[in-house]
N, C-alpha and C positions, 0 to 999 in steps of 0.2 A: 608748433614746438611746444612744451611744457615748461608750465611757467610757478617761477617762486619767488618767494618774499623774504627779505632778509631783514630781521630788527636789532640792529646794532652794527656800527662800523669800526669796533676795536680789531684785535687782529683775529678772535675767535671770528667775528660777523666777516670781515675779510676774505679769512680762509674759506668759508661755507660761500660765500658766492665767486669764490676763484674756483674751487671744484664743481660748483654745479655749474658754471659756466661752460667747463672745460667738460661736463657730461653731456651738456646740449642744454641747459637750460636758457631762456629768457630770464635776468635775475632782475627784481626792483628792490635796492637795497636804500633800507629808512632810518637816520638818525637825528636825534634831536638837534645837533652840533652842527656845524658848516662844515668842519676838519677831526679829525684824530685828535683829541685833548686828554685822552682817560689813562689808564695804568698801562697801555700800550705802548706809549710815548715816555712815561716815566719811569724808565728802568736801564738797566747797566747795557741794553742790547746785544747781551750773551744769549747765543744758543750752545747748551750747555749739558751734552749728553752724560759728561762726566759724573753729573748727580744723580743718575737715574741710574736704577737696579736692573742687573741682569734679567733679559727677556722681552715679553713687546713692551714695554715700556723705554730701553733703552733704544731696541728697533724704530719705535715711535720717533723718538729725539734724533735720530739718524735719518729717517725721511723726512723730517721737517728739516735737515739742515740739509739736504739736496734738495728740497721747494727752495728753500731760499736761493741758494746759490743761483739755482735757475732762473728766478723770479728777480736777483740783482742782474742779469742781462738783460730779461724782457724789460722791466720796466726802468732799468737803468740807476741801480742806487749803489751805493758803497756795499761790499761786502768782503770779508777778510777772514781766511781760514789761517785762524792764529793758535791754537791751539791752548792750553791752560798751565801754569805752575802753581803749585803748593807748597808753601814754605812750613817746614818744621821750627819751632823754635823752644819745643822742650821735647825730653823722652819721649813722651807719652804721647804727644803728636807725630813722631818721627814712625813710632811702631804702628800706629795705624796707617801711616802713608806706605810703611814697608808691606803690612798686611793689606792692602788695596792691590798692589802692585805683584804680589804673589798670586793674588786670587784673579786678579783679571789682567796681568802686563801683559802674557802674549795674546788674549784675546783681542785686548783694545790696543794694544802699542806704549802702556805706561812704563814710563822709566825712575828709576829715584836718579837723583843727581847728589853731586859733589858742591861743596861752596863753591869751586871755580867753573863749575859749568853751568849750574844756575846763575853767575853770574855775567857769564857770557848770554844767557838765553834773554836778559833784560837787565838794562843798567837800573833798573831802580830796586834790584834786591839790594836790602842792607841785610851785613852778613855779621855785625858784631854777634845776635844771639842766635845765628843759624845754626841747625843740626841737620835738616836734612831737606829733601825736597822731592817731589815729585811730577814728573811734564807726563801730560796726557798731549796726545795729538790730535783731537778728534773736533774739539771747540773752534766755533766761529764768532766772528762779531759783524755787528750790522749798527748803523746808527741811525737808534730807533724813531726817532722824527724824522729824519729827513727819509729813510726806507719807508713808515707807513703813509706820508704824503706821494711819495712815488708808486709806491703800490695801488692807493687810492686812486690816483690818476689816470693809471694805466687802465687798471679796470674800467673807470668810467668813460676811457675812450674808445670802449668795445661795444658797437653794435647792439650787442644781446644785453649789456648791461645797462640801468640806468639808477641812477643817484636822486634819491629824493633826501633833501637837505633840510636842516632847520625844522623838520616834523616833528613834535612830540607822540610818541605810540600811546594812545587811551586803552585800547583794551584788543586780544585777538581770538576770533572764532572764528573755524574755517568756513567757507575760504576767503574772511576778511580781516583785515587789520585796518581799525577805524583810529585816524591819527588827526592831530589840530590842520593838516592839509586835504584832508577828505579822506576818503575810503578807498581801500584797492585789494583787489581780490588774486587770488590763484591756485594752484592745484598743490603747492606745499609751501609751507612758511616755516620759516626757522628763527627762534628767537634768542639773541646773544646780546642780553644788555649788561653784561659783567657786574659791578660793583652794585647796580641799581635793581641788584634781584628779584626787589617786590615792587617796581616800580609800574609793571604792567600788566594788566587784568586779564588772564588766563581762566580758561576753564578747567580748574585744576588746585588742588589746595595749596597752601603758600607755604606749609609751615617745614620747608628743606631745610637740612642741618648746614644752615651756611650760616658764617660769619664775616663782615669786613674788617681787612687788613691792611691798616696807615703804615706809610714807610716813609722814610726821611732821607734825602738824598744831596749830592752837592755836586758841583762841576766848576771845575778849574781849569785855565788858559796857561798852560807855562810859556813861561818869557820867551823860550826859545821855538819859535814857530815850526823848526824842521824836527822836534823832539820825537823819539820812537820810543817807546815803551817794552815793543813788539809783541809783549803778549799779556793778556789779563793775570794778575796776580791774586791769589787769596792767603788763608794763614788758618789758623786751629780752630776758627767761627766756623768755616765751611764743613768741616769734619765730625760738628753735633747738628749741623742744619739739613743736611742731604741725606735722601734714602740710602742711596749708595754706601755712605760711611757709617752711616745708624746700623745697618746691616752686621757690621762687625761691632756687636753690643758690648763689648766688655773696654775695649778699645776706646770707642768713641763714650763711654761711658765715663771713662778716666778721663778725658781731654774736659767732659763737662764738670767735671768735680774741678780741673784745675781752674778752668775759666770763673768757675762761680770765687773759688779762693782768691782770683787774681781782685776782681770788682765784680760782685754780683747784681751790679747794674749791667751787665753786658747779657745776662740772662734775664732778668727784668725787663729790659726794652729788647730783646730779640734782637741782638746787634750781630750781624751777619756781614764782615768789614771785607771787602773786595775794591779792587780799583779794576778799570777798564780802561780805553783810548776809544775816542770814535773816531769818524772819517773828517772831523773837522781839527784834529788833533787835540781835544780837549780831553781832560783826565774825569771820567765819573766815575764818582767815587759815595759808597753807602754803607749797609742800608741800616735802617730797622726795622722793629715790626711789632704793633700794636695791637689787638682784636678787640673790637670793639664797634657795633653796629649802626652806633654813634659817636663816631672818633674826634676825637679833639683837632680841631681845625689849625692849630698854632704849632710851627716848628718849634722845638727847642736848641737853644745853642748848646746846651750841657751835652744833650746827645752827640750831634756834630761833634764838640770836642772831645770826646769820650772814642768813636768811630777814628778820629785822624789821630789821636793818642794811641792807639791799638794797632792801626796801622804802621805806624811810625818803627814798631817794634821789629818789622821784617821789611820794610820799605823806606829807599830812599826818595823822598818827591825833588823834583828840582824846583827851581823858582817859580812861582807860578802864583797868578792871582785868583781868586773868586771870582765864578762868574756867573753861578745861580745858586739857589738853595729852592726844592719843591718839597710837597708830601706829593703822595700817589696814597692810592686807593683799587684793592683787586678783592675777589670771593672767595674764599677757602672751606673747603667742604670740614665742621666740627667732627665728623666719624670718624676719620681716617681714611676716609675715600681720597682718589688721585682727581676725580672728574665726576661730571653728572650730566647723562643724556637721561632726557626721559621723552616718551610720546603723549604729548598733553589731550590730545585725539588724534583722531583719522587724519594725515597730511599736516600735525601743527609739531615741531621737535623744539625742544629746551635743549640748550646748551650753556654749561655754565662751571663754576665750582673748580673751576682748573689750577686756583692758586697763583702762585708767582713764577709758574714756569709757561705761562702761554708761550712766549717765543720760543722755547725749546719744544714745546710737542703740539701748538697749536694748528699748524698745517698738515701735520701727520696725522693727528687725530680728526680733523675734518675729513680729510683723505679718505680715512677707513667710514666714517658717518655717513660721508654722501654715497660712498660707493656700496653700503650693504642698504641703504635705505631711501635714497632719491631715485 
């Protein structure tokens, strides 16, 4: 049996482990932490094909969604085929949603919604400033901390997979990985270190076009334990954040100018305001985006307040209590690329730079890579 080592147990590392195992490899997964604690659990839990442009990226997102559905049964975690609702509160936003629906409606199932229809889709729709909405049936939700924990346990239970936890990786030089818990060897080595993109010594230059992205998020517990928002909600900031909407350049730029005029801090802090609900009934709210390789570690209440203020233009929040706030960090390419795959040397592969769409693309991307290179 061929052997592989995976460095990093975020969603990219777990995806590599899963697909290598399915292809018949004996896999050792090494991580310095004892459980997932990084960007892969500090997110909305959204599998979000609606944000991807047509073609290979959208197809990859749909494959990833299919993998999540399969794994939810195999590993036993919560998975919801929710769809998504995108709400316009200005004519410019409504125009962009209309263009999106005309371009992709028949292929992807997008439908424009009236005020009354949107209220039936989610009890959290605020109709005071409502202009229109677009419903997409393709999105799904997981509860990221619970799903990553369950996926890790499922993989660790397999005879051909071994987890080495609490091990700092110092250097990779084929066929060996040098760690604080000894040296391991394999036919193939896959390095997926996420935001710690410069932490492991590789046999290659380190000047990749990467930057760390800091996000800030909140989680609320509704007072009514049975409350169900039914579908994740987002508004105008999504129309300038995702590539699928940005493709309609004139309309997207019009929305961007409106947001800038409304409050320049929306663009300054990279606010992308959305709400989802996890498998424990909690509302996950966010988020902000700051780009710095040495990010400020402190959460700013002013940013949280602005996110909530913006969301209240199109969302009616139930009575709820703040349960948690946090920062997250991930790696993004600075040159406009959507991911980074590199063969460092024969048998050593480096995967990173997928940005904030690891949950949406990771399983599908690593499926392609393992199929082609393992």
